[in-house]
C-alpha positions as CSV (number, residue, x, y, z in Angstrom):
1,X,12.4,19.1,4.5
2,X,8.8,18.8,5.3
3,X,6.5,16.4,3.5
4,X,5.1,19.0,1.0
5,X,8.7,19.9,0.0
6,X,9.8,16.3,-0.3
7,X,7.0,15.6,-2.7
8,X,8.7,18.1,-5.1
9,X,12.4,17.9,-4.2
10,X,12.8,14.4,-2.8
11,X,14.9,11.7,-4.4
12,X,16.7,13.7,-7.1
13,X,18.9,16.8,-6.9
14,X,20.1,17.8,-10.4
15,X,23.7,19.0,-10.7
16,X,24.8,22.0,-12.8
17,X,23.5,21.7,-16.3
18,X,21.5,18.5,-15.6
19,X,17.8,18.0,-16.3
20,X,15.5,19.6,-13.9
21,X,13.0,16.7,-14.1
22,X,14.0,13.1,-13.4
23,X,15.3,11.7,-16.7
24,X,13.6,8.7,-18.4
25,X,16.2,6.0,-18.8
26,X,14.2,4.0,-21.4
27,X,16.8,1.4,-21.9
28,X,16.9,-2.3,-21.1
29,X,20.7,-2.4,-21.1
30,X,23.7,-0.5,-19.9
31,X,27.2,-0.4,-21.5
32,X,30.5,-0.9,-19.7
33,X,34.1,-0.6,-20.9
34,X,35.4,-3.9,-19.5
35,X,34.0,-7.2,-18.2
36,X,35.8,-6.4,-14.9
37,X,33.6,-3.3,-14.5
38,X,30.5,-5.3,-15.1
39,X,31.7,-8.1,-12.9
40,X,31.9,-5.7,-9.9
41,X,28.2,-5.0,-10.4
42,X,27.3,-8.7,-10.4
43,X,29.3,-9.2,-7.3
44,X,27.6,-6.3,-5.6
45,X,31.0,-4.7,-5.1
46,X,30.0,-1.6,-7.0
47,X,26.7,0.4,-7.5
48,X,25.3,0.7,-11.0
49,X,23.0,-0.8,-13.6
50,X,23.3,-3.6,-16.1
51,X,19.8,-4.8,-16.9
52,X,16.4,-3.1,-16.3
53,X,14.7,-6.3,-15.2
54,X,16.5,-5.7,-11.9
55,X,17.0,-2.0,-11.6
56,X,16.7,1.2,-13.6
57,X,18.0,4.7,-12.7
58,X,14.6,6.4,-13.3
59,X,12.8,3.8,-11.0
60,X,15.4,4.2,-8.3
61,X,15.1,8.0,-8.2
62,X,11.4,7.8,-7.7
63,X,11.7,5.0,-5.1
64,X,14.2,7.3,-3.3
65,X,11.5,10.0,-3.1
66,X,8.9,7.6,-1.6
67,X,11.6,6.4,0.8
68,X,12.2,10.0,1.9
69,X,8.5,10.6,2.4
70,X,8.2,7.4,4.5
71,X,11.4,8.1,6.5
72,X,12.9,4.8,5.4
73,X,16.5,3.7,4.7
74,X,16.0,2.0,1.3
75,X,13.2,1.3,-1.2
76,X,12.3,-0.2,-4.5
77,X,9.4,0.0,-7.0
78,X,7.4,-2.9,-8.3
79,X,5.0,-3.4,-11.2
80,X,1.9,-3.4,-9.0
81,X,0.8,-3.1,-5.3
82,X,0.2,-6.9,-5.4
83,X,3.8,-7.5,-6.4
84,X,5.0,-5.2,-3.6
85,X,3.0,-7.1,-1.0
86,X,4.2,-10.4,-2.4
87,X,7.8,-9.3,-2.3
88,X,7.5,-7.9,1.2
89,X,6.5,-11.3,2.6
90,X,8.3,-13.7,0.3
91,X,11.6,-11.9,0.9
92,X,11.6,-13.2,4.5
93,X,9.2,-16.2,4.4
94,X,9.2,-19.4,2.4
95,X,7.7,-22.9,2.4
96,X,7.1,-24.1,6.0
97,X,6.9,-20.6,7.4
98,X,4.0,-18.7,8.9
99,X,2.6,-15.1,8.9
100,X,0.0,-13.4,11.0
101,X,-2.2,-11.0,9.1
102,X,-5.2,-8.7,9.9
103,X,-8.5,-9.7,8.4
104,X,-9.1,-6.1,7.5
105,X,-7.0,-5.9,4.3
106,X,-7.7,-5.5,0.6
107,X,-9.5,-8.5,-0.9
108,X,-6.8,-9.0,-3.5
109,X,-4.1,-9.2,-0.8
110,X,-6.2,-11.6,1.2
111,X,-6.5,-13.9,-1.8
112,X,-2.7,-13.6,-2.5
113,X,-2.0,-14.7,1.1
114,X,-4.8,-17.2,1.6
115,X,-4.8,-18.9,-1.8
116,X,-1.7,-18.3,-3.9
117,X,1.0,-18.1,-1.2
118,X,-0.5,-21.0,0.7
119,X,0.1,-23.1,-2.4
120,X,3.7,-22.0,-2.1
121,X,3.8,-23.6,1.4
122,X,3.4,-20.4,3.5
123,X,0.8,-20.6,6.3
124,X,-1.3,-17.6,7.4
125,X,-3.3,-16.9,10.5
126,X,-5.8,-14.1,10.1
127,X,-6.9,-12.1,13.2
128,X,-9.5,-9.4,13.6
129,X,-7.9,-5.9,14.0
130,X,-9.8,-5.5,17.3
131,X,-8.9,-9.0,18.6
132,X,-8.1,-9.4,22.3
133,X,-4.5,-9.6,23.4
134,X,-4.9,-13.3,24.1
135,X,-6.2,-13.9,20.6
136,X,-3.3,-12.0,19.1
137,X,-0.8,-13.8,21.2
138,X,-2.4,-17.2,20.2
139,X,-1.9,-16.4,16.5
140,X,1.9,-16.6,16.7
141,X,3.8,-19.8,16.1
142,X,7.4,-20.8,16.4
143,X,7.8,-20.4,12.6
144,X,6.1,-17.0,12.4
145,X,8.2,-14.7,10.2
146,X,6.1,-11.5,10.0
147,X,2.9,-9.6,10.8
148,X,0.9,-7.8,8.2
149,X,-1.8,-5.1,8.2
150,X,-3.2,-2.1,6.4
151,X,-3.2,1.5,7.8
152,X,-6.7,2.0,6.4
153,X,-8.3,-1.2,5.1
154,X,-9.8,-1.2,1.6
155,X,-12.8,-1.2,1.6
156,X,-13.6,-1.8,5.2
157,X,-12.0,1.5,6.2
158,X,-10.9,0.0,9.5
159,X,-7.8,1.9,11.0
160,X,-5.0,-0.5,12.0
161,X,-3.5,-0.2,15.5
162,X,0.1,0.0,14.2
163,X,1.7,0.4,17.6
164,X,-0.1,-2.5,19.2
165,X,0.7,-4.9,16.4
166,X,4.3,-3.7,16.2
167,X,4.8,-4.4,19.9
168,X,3.4,-7.9,19.5
169,X,5.5,-8.6,16.4
170,X,8.7,-7.4,18.1
171,X,8.0,-9.5,21.2
172,X,8.2,-12.5,18.9
173,X,11.2,-11.3,17.0
174,X,9.5,-10.6,13.7
175,X,8.9,-7.4,11.7
176,X,5.6,-5.6,11.1
177,X,4.7,-5.0,7.5
178,X,2.1,-2.2,6.9
179,X,0.3,-1.4,3.6
180,X,0.1,2.4,3.7
181,X,-1.7,2.8,0.4
182,X,-4.9,4.7,1.5
183,X,-3.2,7.0,4.1
184,X,0.0,7.7,2.1
185,X,3.0,9.1,4.0
186,X,1.2,12.5,3.9
187,X,-1.3,11.4,6.5
188,X,0.6,8.6,8.3
189,X,4.2,7.4,8.5
190,X,4.0,3.9,10.0
191,X,7.7,3.7,10.9
192,X,7.0,6.4,13.5
193,X,4.7,4.0,15.3
194,X,7.0,0.9,15.2
195,X,6.4,-0.6,11.7
196,X,9.4,-2.1,10.0
197,X,8.4,-2.4,6.4
198,X,5.9,-0.4,4.4
199,X,4.2,-1.2,1.1
200,X,2.1,0.8,-1.4
201,X,0.0,0.4,-4.3
202,X,1.2,3.5,-6.1
203,X,-1.6,3.0,-8.5
204,X,-3.9,4.8,-6.0
205,X,-3.3,8.3,-4.5
206,X,0.4,8.4,-5.3
207,X,-0.3,8.3,-9.1
208,X,-3.6,9.9,-8.5
209,X,-4.7,10.2,-12.2
210,X,-5.7,6.6,-13.4
211,X,-2.5,6.6,-15.5
212,X,-0.1,3.9,-14.2
213,X,-0.2,0.7,-12.2
214,X,2.7,0.3,-9.7
215,X,3.9,-0.6,-6.2
216,X,6.5,0.4,-3.7
217,X,8.4,-1.5,-1.0
218,X,10.2,0.6,1.7
219,X,12.4,-0.6,4.6
220,X,12.8,1.3,7.8
221,X,16.3,0.0,8.3
222,X,15.6,-0.4,12.0
223,X,14.8,-4.1,12.4
224,X,17.8,-6.0,13.8
225,X,17.8,-9.1,11.5
226,X,21.0,-10.6,13.1
227,X,19.4,-10.5,16.6
228,X,17.0,-13.1,15.2
229,X,19.3,-14.7,12.7
230,X,17.8,-18.2,13.2
231,X,14.4,-16.9,11.9
232,X,15.9,-15.1,8.8
233,X,18.5,-17.3,7.2
234,X,18.0,-15.7,3.8
235,X,19.4,-12.4,5.2
236,X,21.7,-13.7,7.8
237,X,23.5,-16.7,6.1
238,X,25.3,-16.9,2.7
239,X,23.2,-16.7,-0.4
240,X,24.7,-19.4,-2.7
241,X,22.6,-18.1,-5.6
242,X,24.5,-14.8,-5.3
243,X,28.2,-15.6,-4.7
244,X,27.7,-16.6,-1.1
245,X,26.9,-13.0,0.0
246,X,25.4,-12.6,3.5
247,X,23.2,-9.6,3.0
248,X,23.1,-8.2,6.6
249,X,26.9,-8.6,7.1
250,X,27.6,-6.8,3.8
251,X,24.9,-4.1,3.7
252,X,23.8,-3.7,7.3
253,X,20.2,-3.5,8.6
254,X,19.7,-0.3,6.5
255,X,20.1,-1.9,3.1
256,X,20.1,-5.7,3.5
257,X,16.3,-6.3,3.0
258,X,15.9,-4.2,-0.2
259,X,19.2,-5.5,-1.6
260,X,18.1,-9.1,-1.2
261,X,14.6,-8.2,-2.7
262,X,16.4,-6.8,-5.7
263,X,19.2,-9.3,-6.2
264,X,17.0,-12.3,-5.6
265,X,13.3,-11.6,-6.2
266,X,13.5,-9.0,-8.9
267,X,16.2,-10.9,-10.6
268,X,14.1,-14.0,-10.8
269,X,10.5,-12.6,-11.1
270,X,11.1,-9.4,-13.0
271,X,8.1,-7.5,-11.5
272,X,9.6,-4.1,-12.4
273,X,7.7,-1.1,-13.6
274,X,8.7,0.6,-16.9
275,X,10.8,3.8,-16.6
276,X,8.0,5.8,-18.4
277,X,5.5,4.6,-15.7
278,X,7.9,5.7,-12.9
279,X,8.3,9.1,-14.6
280,X,4.6,9.6,-14.6
281,X,4.3,8.3,-11.0
282,X,6.8,11.1,-10.1
283,X,4.5,13.7,-11.6
284,X,1.7,12.4,-9.4
285,X,3.9,12.5,-6.3
286,X,4.7,16.1,-6.9
287,X,1.1,17.1,-6.1
288,X,0.4,14.3,-3.6
289,X,0.4,16.6,-0.5
290,X,-2.0,19.1,-2.1
291,X,-4.3,16.4,-3.4
292,X,-4.5,14.5,-0.1
293,X,-5.6,17.6,1.8
294,X,-8.3,18.2,-0.8
295,X,-9.4,14.5,-0.8
296,X,-9.8,14.5,2.9
297,X,-11.6,17.9,3.2
298,X,-14.0,16.8,0.5
299,X,-14.6,13.4,1.9
300,X,-15.3,14.7,5.4
301,X,-18.0,17.1,4.0
302,X,-19.5,14.3,1.9
303,X,-19.5,11.9,4.8
304,X,-21.3,14.4,7.0
305,X,-23.8,15.1,4.2
306,X,-24.5,11.3,3.7
307,X,-24.8,10.8,7.5
308,X,-27.6,13.4,7.5
309,X,-29.4,12.2,4.4
310,X,-32.7,10.3,5.1
311,X,-32.1,7.9,2.2
312,X,-28.8,6.7,3.7
313,X,-28.8,3.8,6.1
314,X,-25.3,4.0,7.5
315,X,-21.9,5.7,6.8
316,X,-18.4,4.3,7.4
317,X,-15.7,6.9,7.5
318,X,-12.9,7.2,10.1
319,X,-13.3,11.0,10.3
320,X,-16.8,10.8,11.7
321,X,-17.2,10.9,15.5
322,X,-18.7,7.6,16.6
323,X,-17.2,5.6,13.8
324,X,-15.6,2.4,15.0
325,X,-12.2,3.6,13.9
326,X,-12.6,7.3,15.0
327,X,-10.3,7.1,18.1
328,X,-7.5,5.3,16.3
329,X,-7.8,7.8,13.4
330,X,-7.3,10.6,15.8
331,X,-4.0,8.9,17.0
332,X,-2.6,7.8,13.7
333,X,-4.3,10.1,11.2
334,X,-4.9,13.4,12.9
335,X,-4.6,15.4,9.6
336,X,-7.1,13.3,7.7
337,X,-7.5,9.7,6.6
338,X,-8.4,9.3,3.0
339,X,-11.1,10.1,0.4
340,X,-12.9,6.7,0.4
341,X,-16.3,6.3,2.1
342,X,-18.6,3.3,2.4
343,X,-22.3,3.8,2.9
344,X,-25.6,1.9,2.7
345,X,-28.6,3.1,0.7
346,X,-32.0,2.5,2.4
347,X,-34.1,0.0,0.4
348,X,-31.3,-2.5,-0.1
349,X,-29.7,-3.8,-3.3
350,X,-32.4,-2.5,-5.6
351,X,-32.2,1.0,-4.2
352,X,-28.4,1.0,-4.4
353,X,-28.6,0.0,-8.0
354,X,-31.1,2.7,-8.8
355,X,-28.9,5.3,-7.0
356,X,-26.0,4.3,-9.2
357,X,-28.0,4.8,-12.4
358,X,-28.8,8.4,-11.5
359,X,-25.3,9.6,-10.9
360,X,-24.1,12.2,-13.4
361,X,-20.7,13.5,-12.2
362,X,-19.5,10.4,-10.3
363,X,-18.3,7.6,-12.6
364,X,-18.9,3.9,-12.0
365,X,-15.4,2.2,-11.8
366,X,-13.6,-0.5,-9.9
367,X,-10.8,2.0,-9.2
368,X,-10.5,4.2,-6.1
369,X,-8.2,7.0,-4.8
370,X,-7.7,9.2,-7.8
371,X,-8.6,12.8,-8.8
372,X,-12.1,11.8,-10.1
373,X,-15.0,10.9,-7.9
374,X,-16.0,7.3,-8.6
375,X,-18.4,4.8,-7.1
376,X,-18.9,1.0,-7.0
377,X,-21.8,-1.1,-5.9
378,X,-19.9,-4.3,-5.0
379,X,-23.1,-6.5,-4.8
380,X,-23.8,-5.8,-8.5
381,X,-20.2,-5.7,-9.7
382,X,-17.1,-7.2,-8.0
383,X,-19.2,-9.5,-5.7
384,X,-22.2,-10.1,-8.0
385,X,-21.8,-13.9,-7.9
386,X,-22.7,-13.9,-4.2
387,X,-26.1,-14.2,-2.6
388,X,-27.2,-11.6,-0.1
389,X,-26.4,-14.0,2.7
390,X,-22.9,-14.7,1.3
391,X,-22.4,-10.9,0.9
392,X,-23.1,-10.3,4.5
393,X,-20.9,-13.1,5.6
394,X,-17.9,-11.5,3.8
395,X,-18.6,-8.1,5.2
396,X,-20.1,-6.5,2.0
397,X,-23.8,-5.6,2.6
398,X,-26.1,-5.7,-0.4
399,X,-26.9,-2.0,-0.1
400,X,-23.2,-0.9,0.4
401,X,-21.8,1.7,-2.0
402,X,-18.0,2.4,-2.1
403,X,-17.5,6.1,-2.8
404,X,-14.0,7.5,-3.7
405,X,-14.3,11.2,-3.3
406,X,-12.3,13.1,-5.8
407,X,-10.9,16.6,-5.8
408,X,-13.7,18.3,-7.8
409,X,-15.6,21.1,-6.1
410,X,-17.2,19.5,-3.1
411,X,-20.6,21.2,-3.7
412,X,-20.8,19.6,-7.2
413,X,-20.1,16.2,-5.7
414,X,-22.7,16.6,-3.0
415,X,-25.3,17.9,-5.5
416,X,-24.7,14.9,-7.6
417,X,-25.1,12.5,-4.7
418,X,-28.2,14.4,-3.5
419,X,-30.1,14.2,-6.8
420,X,-29.2,10.5,-7.2
421,X,-30.4,9.7,-3.6
422,X,-33.6,11.7,-4.1
423,X,-34.4,9.4,-7.1
424,X,-35.0,6.5,-4.7
């Protein structure tokens, strides 16, 4: 099936007389006739469900759809995108280990890695996405366990050179993890360029309607863990916390990674979404392909309008010729990138604040990547505690506005931006 069809049909095929839509299994617990039947589940000798803190049928059906869209072998849903990124790394790296990560990633992910996971004993080296080959090679250490990047960085909108970083990761015997939130599998499938694991904040385009928070973790099933068994003892040696199972030996490369993340991390941390949230996520997924096309068409027209407006200082959007990521976008995102644009208002911070006050259709919100057009002026909101010098140092200019273009009529969006810009 093609992507548009998978959005509708993927993950769940009802049998004769069964519900057409994915059922909501709103239950914490599942009943079995004998202790022996349940024991097989705990021993991972049979498939099934015993407690929703680990797995739930509704959640797994939706995860299967996302897995199909990405072209992976196995997947799981989490309670948020942050949980997905944490699971992705912590499933193969622990105290004393090291990870290489791009600097152009979502700020929340950067803090997760640079602060919280460092406190857990995991070291991180951050490299610029356009670093030289020598700088990239120097970032690796003998204890490196993974490389991490974002297809399209939030909010820098830098396009990640997946193939280049995948080759570097594989030369050192470690997987490449790619956060594919902004592109979605409609516009980019990182596995096709060598990535091994993909994460999502399903809160964004996949849900698309400001309704549910969630995350996804998808494995390509292609990384050969046993070929680097000394680096990944958690997958390649017996897990004494789970009856001495060796995940790769029992489940193969196709399922070992996700099985371990479920049997270990979800068991102990319980970062699972509710079945109702997953049902609502599935409704968003059904229209994902249609919405992404509209988001990208609208954003391209808006970016071109902003680029020509005399009150706009600069525009950052991968679809604009001359943009720093334009060439990479043509390679990895030929059908469109996303609906998010960053631009600067002439006149600095005060002008940007005045512009925001005059918007009528676009709403001021910290969220991005949903059906509504929304805007944020980081200098007066998420980064308001920083001086202008500190803002520039962390890559957020005082005049920068982050615009998430929705799926409204593009002429209405442009008219709103035009009248707000003319006010300054």
